[in-house]
Rosetta silent file (secondary structure, phi, psi, omega in degrees, C-alpha in Angstrom):
SEQUENCE: MNLASGFRRLIAPLSVAIMLGGLCAAQAQDITPSHLAAARAAVAAIKATDMFDGILPGAAQSLKAELIQKDPNLESVISSTVDEQALKLAARRADLENEAARAYAVSFSEEELNAITGFYSSPAGLKLLSEGPIVTREVNKAASIWQRGVARDLAQAVAEKIAATAAATAPAAAAKPAEPAKPKP
SCORE:     score description
SCORE:     0.000 S_00000001
   1 L     0.000  134.423  179.961  126.335   95.178   19.188 S_00000001
   2 L   -93.735  173.756 -175.325  128.286   95.627   22.377 S_00000001
   3 H   -63.925  -38.109 -178.363  131.416   97.663   22.944 S_00000001
   4 H   -64.846  -44.211 -179.932  133.756   94.652   22.963 S_00000001
   5 H   -68.534  -32.225  175.798  132.646   93.386   19.539 S_00000001
   6 H   -63.276  -41.374  177.754  132.950   96.916   18.143 S_00000001
   7 H   -66.750  -38.838  179.422  136.570   97.074   19.323 S_00000001
   8 H   -62.247  -37.646  179.372  137.285   93.624   17.817 S_00000001
   9 H   -68.354  -27.322  179.798  136.012   94.837   14.445 S_00000001
  10 H   -84.512  -22.619 -174.267  138.368   97.805   14.582 S_00000001
  11 H   -63.764  -47.123 -176.799  141.456   95.828   15.637 S_00000001
  12 H   -61.850  -52.464  179.304  142.044   94.043   12.292 S_00000001
  13 H   -63.020  -35.627  178.978  141.832   97.134   10.051 S_00000001
  14 H   -66.608  -39.626  178.417  143.853   99.142   12.549 S_00000001
  15 H   -62.993  -43.247  178.565  146.535   96.439   12.663 S_00000001
  16 H   -62.690  -43.662  179.761  146.770   96.426    8.870 S_00000001
  17 H   -62.005  -41.156  179.649  147.037  100.212    8.785 S_00000001
  18 H   -65.669  -42.962  179.306  149.830  100.172   11.371 S_00000001
  19 H   -63.894  -43.668  179.169  151.747   97.485    9.464 S_00000001
  20 H   -64.255  -39.572  177.109  151.391   99.360    6.154 S_00000001
  21 H   -61.989  -39.523  177.288  152.488  102.566    7.801 S_00000001
  22 H   -65.675  -39.448  177.750  155.552  100.793    9.136 S_00000001
  23 H   -64.286  -42.937  179.037  156.364   99.399    5.702 S_00000001
  24 H   -63.092  -41.710  179.200  156.068  102.834    4.113 S_00000001
  25 H   -65.260  -38.942  178.794  158.295  104.337    6.780 S_00000001
  26 H   -64.982  -41.082  178.590  160.819  101.538    6.267 S_00000001
  27 H   -64.669  -40.306 -179.561  160.830  102.145    2.525 S_00000001
  28 H   -64.703  -34.638 -179.525  161.299  105.876    3.019 S_00000001
  29 H   -72.948  -26.294 -178.603  164.265  105.218    5.313 S_00000001
  30 H   -75.546  -11.686 -177.756  165.916  102.932    2.723 S_00000001
  31 L   -83.132  113.133  179.581  166.176  105.765    0.201 S_00000001
  32 L   -81.737  162.812  177.332  169.676  107.172    0.338 S_00000001
  33 H   -58.730  -37.175  179.887  170.483  110.715   -0.736 S_00000001
  34 H   -70.845  -33.126  177.027  172.238  109.407   -3.868 S_00000001
  35 H   -66.095  -43.866  178.628  169.210  107.220   -4.671 S_00000001
  36 H   -65.794  -37.312  176.940  166.913  110.241   -4.323 S_00000001
  37 H   -64.637  -39.856  177.436  169.276  112.314   -6.474 S_00000001
  38 H   -64.603  -38.044  178.204  169.163  109.604   -9.158 S_00000001
  39 H   -66.309  -42.113  177.899  165.372  109.646   -8.945 S_00000001
  40 H   -61.053  -41.727  179.012  165.290  113.434   -9.331 S_00000001
  41 H   -64.065  -40.418  179.056  167.539  113.171  -12.384 S_00000001
  42 H   -66.003  -43.168  178.510  165.291  110.492  -13.900 S_00000001
  43 H   -59.074  -42.540  179.057  162.162  112.549  -13.228 S_00000001
  44 H   -67.741  -41.872 -176.925  163.786  115.508  -14.956 S_00000001
  45 H   -65.489  -39.984 -178.036  165.062  113.395  -17.867 S_00000001
  46 H   -90.484    0.123  178.452  161.694  111.808  -18.611 S_00000001
  47 L    56.506   42.476 -173.941  159.861  115.049  -17.943 S_00000001
  48 L   -62.169  -28.364 -176.978  157.546  113.128  -15.602 S_00000001
  49 L  -108.361    2.591 -178.620  156.019  116.231  -14.065 S_00000001
  50 H   -59.576  -31.605 -177.698  155.956  118.522  -17.098 S_00000001
  51 H   -65.757  -13.301 -178.717  152.304  117.698  -17.719 S_00000001
  52 H   -99.065    3.943 -178.384  151.468  119.464  -14.448 S_00000001
  53 L   -60.369  -29.663 -176.007  153.112  122.765  -15.388 S_00000001
  54 L   -86.602   -0.919 -175.837  149.793  124.318  -16.327 S_00000001
  55 H   -63.456  -54.113 -177.957  148.013  123.608  -13.042 S_00000001
  56 H   -65.197  -47.641  176.748  148.931  126.804  -11.183 S_00000001
  57 H   -60.892  -37.480  178.115  148.527  129.124  -14.195 S_00000001
  58 H   -65.519  -41.778  178.482  145.213  127.434  -15.007 S_00000001
  59 H   -64.676  -40.293  179.149  143.986  127.797  -11.434 S_00000001
  60 H   -64.433  -44.143 -179.663  145.027  131.457  -11.434 S_00000001
  61 H   -63.268  -42.905  178.904  143.274  132.129  -14.740 S_00000001
  62 H   -63.874  -42.151  179.933  140.088  130.408  -13.547 S_00000001
  63 H   -64.740  -42.219  177.489  140.121  132.328  -10.276 S_00000001
  64 H   -58.064  -49.705 -177.958  140.612  135.629  -12.100 S_00000001
  65 H   -59.860  -42.649 -179.505  137.696  134.914  -14.421 S_00000001
  66 H   -64.633  -46.056 -177.486  135.449  133.905  -11.529 S_00000001
  67 H   -70.484  -38.613  179.432  136.297  136.937   -9.394 S_00000001
  68 H   -67.489  -35.555  177.652  136.115  139.412  -12.265 S_00000001
  69 H   -64.274  -36.701  179.801  132.707  138.057  -13.240 S_00000001
  70 H   -73.089  -35.927 -177.631  131.491  138.699   -9.695 S_00000001
  71 L  -144.589   81.511 -177.211  132.971  142.205   -9.516 S_00000001
  72 H   -60.288  -24.942 -179.145  134.118  143.620  -12.894 S_00000001
  73 H   -65.790  -21.126 -177.580  134.985  146.979  -11.327 S_00000001
  74 H  -102.610   21.948 -174.552  137.933  145.360   -9.524 S_00000001
  75 H   -52.958  -48.751 -177.357  139.447  143.700  -12.599 S_00000001
  76 H   -67.190  -39.336  178.824  142.900  145.277  -12.296 S_00000001
  77 H   -66.020  -44.753 -179.774  143.100  144.667   -8.536 S_00000001
  78 H   -61.589  -48.595 -176.999  141.929  141.078   -8.946 S_00000001
  79 H   -60.590  -47.987 -178.397  144.327  140.400  -11.791 S_00000001
  80 H   -68.909  -36.839 -179.893  147.394  141.804  -10.045 S_00000001
  81 H   -67.631  -45.171  179.006  146.527  140.165   -6.715 S_00000001
  82 H   -62.678  -43.799  178.705  145.968  136.736   -8.241 S_00000001
  83 H   -60.960  -43.591 -179.673  149.223  137.016  -10.227 S_00000001
  84 H   -61.566  -46.753 -178.771  151.142  138.078   -7.119 S_00000001
  85 H   -69.293  -36.108  178.348  149.787  135.222   -5.023 S_00000001
  86 H   -64.421  -40.169  177.829  150.310  132.688   -7.815 S_00000001
  87 H   -62.974  -36.132  177.286  153.962  133.711   -8.093 S_00000001
  88 H   -65.199  -36.478 -178.908  154.377  133.119   -4.368 S_00000001
  89 H   -78.166  -16.123 -178.000  152.920  129.639   -4.758 S_00000001
  90 H   -58.778  -29.893  179.255  155.175  128.793   -7.719 S_00000001
  91 H   -63.315  -22.403 -179.717  157.953  127.838   -5.298 S_00000001
  92 H   -74.654   -3.726  176.540  155.794  124.928   -4.164 S_00000001
  93 H   -60.644  -31.719  178.555  156.407  123.284   -7.552 S_00000001
  94 H   -61.936  -30.121  177.667  159.517  121.769   -5.961 S_00000001
  95 H   -60.811  -41.224  178.588  157.243  119.816   -3.608 S_00000001
  96 H   -64.822  -42.395  178.514  155.793  117.976   -6.601 S_00000001
  97 H   -60.298  -42.801  179.535  159.279  117.223   -7.914 S_00000001
  98 H   -64.067  -43.747  179.705  160.280  115.815   -4.518 S_00000001
  99 H   -66.376  -39.275  177.290  157.192  113.607   -4.280 S_00000001
 100 H   -64.389  -42.207  178.533  157.688  112.353   -7.831 S_00000001
 101 H   -61.776  -42.029  177.983  161.339  111.583   -7.060 S_00000001
 102 H   -62.628  -42.139  179.399  160.305  109.646   -3.948 S_00000001
 103 H   -62.206  -42.337  177.789  157.754  107.658   -5.949 S_00000001
 104 H   -68.936  -38.156 -179.936  160.397  106.750   -8.536 S_00000001
 105 H   -64.884  -34.294  178.255  162.968  105.961   -5.820 S_00000001
 106 H   -70.834  -34.623 -174.353  160.551  103.528   -4.176 S_00000001
 107 H   -89.339  -24.502 -175.144  159.835  101.777   -7.490 S_00000001
 108 L  -128.380  147.933  175.447  163.312  101.717   -9.056 S_00000001
 109 L   -74.307  166.050  178.938  166.810  101.010   -7.791 S_00000001
 110 H   -61.291  -39.480  179.419  169.457  103.686   -8.024 S_00000001
 111 H   -64.446  -42.557  178.208  171.122  101.780  -10.869 S_00000001
 112 H   -63.585  -40.747  179.173  167.841  101.549  -12.792 S_00000001
 113 H   -64.418  -39.321  177.324  167.222  105.258  -12.314 S_00000001
 114 H   -64.991  -37.781  177.844  170.704  106.061  -13.619 S_00000001
 115 H   -67.217  -41.404  177.562  170.025  103.856  -16.671 S_00000001
 116 H   -60.439  -46.746  179.160  166.673  105.588  -17.250 S_00000001
 117 H   -61.863  -42.731  178.949  168.338  108.987  -17.023 S_00000001
 118 H   -59.576  -46.160 -179.308  171.094  107.858  -19.360 S_00000001
 119 H   -65.545  -50.332 -175.257  168.670  106.662  -21.998 S_00000001
 120 H   -72.404   -9.806  173.615  166.317  109.643  -21.861 S_00000001
 121 H   -93.907  -11.280  179.996  169.277  112.030  -22.000 S_00000001
 122 L   -78.123  164.904  177.152  170.636  110.299  -25.117 S_00000001
 123 H   -56.401  -40.761  179.410  169.677  111.403  -28.631 S_00000001
 124 H   -65.852  -41.520  179.270  167.344  108.391  -28.984 S_00000001
 125 H   -66.426  -41.355  177.716  165.689  109.104  -25.641 S_00000001
 126 H   -63.699  -38.734  178.449  165.269  112.786  -26.435 S_00000001
 127 H   -68.191  -39.106  177.254  163.724  111.865  -29.786 S_00000001
 128 H   -60.315  -41.054  178.645  161.402  109.387  -28.083 S_00000001
 129 H   -65.226  -40.271 -176.597  160.225  112.143  -25.753 S_00000001
 130 H   -80.821  -37.646 -176.420  159.631  114.609  -28.578 S_00000001
 131 H   -96.226  -15.057 -177.190  158.206  112.239  -31.201 S_00000001
 132 H   -54.272  -47.167  179.660  156.550  109.718  -28.869 S_00000001
 133 H   -61.832  -35.626  178.897  153.209  111.544  -28.575 S_00000001
 134 H   -68.340  -45.296  179.093  152.943  111.840  -32.365 S_00000001
 135 H   -62.316  -42.705  179.403  153.792  108.164  -32.833 S_00000001
 136 H   -60.957  -42.227  177.716  151.305  107.195  -30.116 S_00000001
 137 H   -61.409  -43.264 -179.643  148.575  109.189  -31.845 S_00000001
 138 H   -67.595  -39.479  177.331  149.314  107.485  -35.168 S_00000001
 139 H   -64.273  -42.441  177.770  149.389  104.028  -33.550 S_00000001
 140 H   -62.056  -39.352  178.201  146.035  104.737  -31.870 S_00000001
 141 H   -65.055  -44.750  178.970  144.593  105.836  -35.203 S_00000001
 142 H   -63.586  -39.737  179.538  145.904  102.671  -36.909 S_00000001
 143 H   -65.290  -36.549  178.541  144.545  100.505  -34.083 S_00000001
 144 H   -65.866  -44.300  178.039  141.114  102.109  -34.448 S_00000001
 145 H   -64.163  -44.799  178.938  141.043  101.418  -38.183 S_00000001
 146 H   -60.775  -43.108 -179.726  142.310   97.882  -37.596 S_00000001
 147 H   -60.065  -46.026  179.889  139.658   97.304  -34.890 S_00000001
 148 H   -63.563  -41.027  179.592  136.835   98.360  -37.216 S_00000001
 149 H   -65.451  -43.599  179.159  138.188   96.142  -40.027 S_00000001
 150 H   -64.371  -43.023  179.887  138.575   93.109  -37.786 S_00000001
 151 H   -63.639  -41.749  178.645  135.075   93.581  -36.340 S_00000001
 152 H   -63.804  -48.126 -178.563  133.605   93.932  -39.857 S_00000001
 153 H   -66.076  -36.079  177.148  135.458   90.876  -41.188 S_00000001
 154 H   -63.728  -48.084 -179.851  134.517   88.819  -38.132 S_00000001
 155 H   -61.429  -41.141 -179.573  130.845   89.690  -38.504 S_00000001
 156 H   -66.156  -45.142 -179.649  130.930   88.890  -42.227 S_00000001
 157 H   -63.864  -41.233  178.725  132.707   85.532  -41.725 S_00000001
 158 H   -65.826  -43.726  179.630  130.319   84.519  -38.955 S_00000001
 159 H   -60.792  -42.466  179.522  127.272   85.526  -41.026 S_00000001
 160 H   -65.076  -43.101 -179.328  128.512   83.477  -44.000 S_00000001
 161 H   -65.345  -43.615  179.113  129.241   80.439  -41.821 S_00000001
 162 H   -64.772  -42.263  179.128  125.854   80.615  -40.091 S_00000001
 163 H   -63.265  -41.488  179.057  124.061   81.013  -43.439 S_00000001
 164 H   -66.108  -42.713  179.227  125.920   78.003  -44.879 S_00000001
 165 H   -64.868  -42.498  179.885  125.195   75.902  -41.790 S_00000001
 166 H   -64.369  -40.492 -179.505  121.534   76.887  -41.825 S_00000001
 167 H   -67.847  -37.285 -178.668  121.217   76.046  -45.526 S_00000001
 168 H   -72.367  -29.467 -176.944  122.860   72.651  -45.056 S_00000001
 169 H   -97.183   -0.522 -179.964  120.645   71.673  -42.140 S_00000001
 170 L   -68.463  147.168  178.370  117.365   72.906  -43.601 S_00000001
 171 L   -59.017  145.323 -178.104  114.783   70.147  -44.361 S_00000001
 172 H   -59.596  -36.642 -179.474  114.996   68.803  -47.878 S_00000001
 173 H   -63.825  -36.936 -179.248  111.353   69.670  -48.585 S_00000001
 174 H   -72.285  -25.157 -178.654  111.983   73.297  -47.759 S_00000001
 175 H   -77.900  -29.500  179.814  114.956   73.303  -50.067 S_00000001
 176 L   -76.653  136.597  176.145  112.929   72.020  -53.087 S_00000001
 177 L   -70.137  143.653 -179.266  111.020   74.682  -54.924 S_00000001
 178 L   -70.096  138.565  178.190  107.286   74.133  -54.820 S_00000001
 179 L   -77.104  143.109 -179.918  105.750   72.880  -58.052 S_00000001
 180 L   -65.207  146.524  179.717  103.221   75.215  -59.590 S_00000001
 181 L   -68.720  137.380  179.723   99.608   74.180  -59.103 S_00000001
 182 L   -87.266  138.570  179.364   98.032   72.523  -62.137 S_00000001
 183 L   -67.609  144.818  179.858   94.799   74.007  -63.385 S_00000001
 184 L   -78.295  137.915  179.307   91.716   71.814  -62.915 S_00000001
 185 L   -74.044    0.000    0.000   90.128   70.529  -66.156 S_00000001
């Protein structure tokens, strides 16, 4: 392969990357401050990032355990140092909130975000947030039971149909019971 054909192969993917980058930049520019504020409110209302609250404490706990295992004599120093550094990093939690808000702002209009916030701030929305995981677990359990029942009933119905079809199409001679052999005189 020569240099010219190598450049031609790079032009198409590079062109696509440049166009996508331009689209992303255009979308980011279309987000007004009020749109971003609506997205932040929606993210907070639906608790979109709450599931990530344990990341930093979990990382700190894992690091402590790893370091203490390597050098148990420094347990107190390790523990206090990891806690101190983790607290400094806690401020970076806002970065996640900002990125989540941007993702929601790109996907939803400001009006939609305000409606989402309104619903999830209402008594019904708050109840959906608190009871939703329990309901989802129960629905999954019911679906699992239903799946097993449907699979069992399907297999049984198919087996019965195949057995009936096989019996109906079997040769007549095979269907007649054989006569017992008569003893010779």
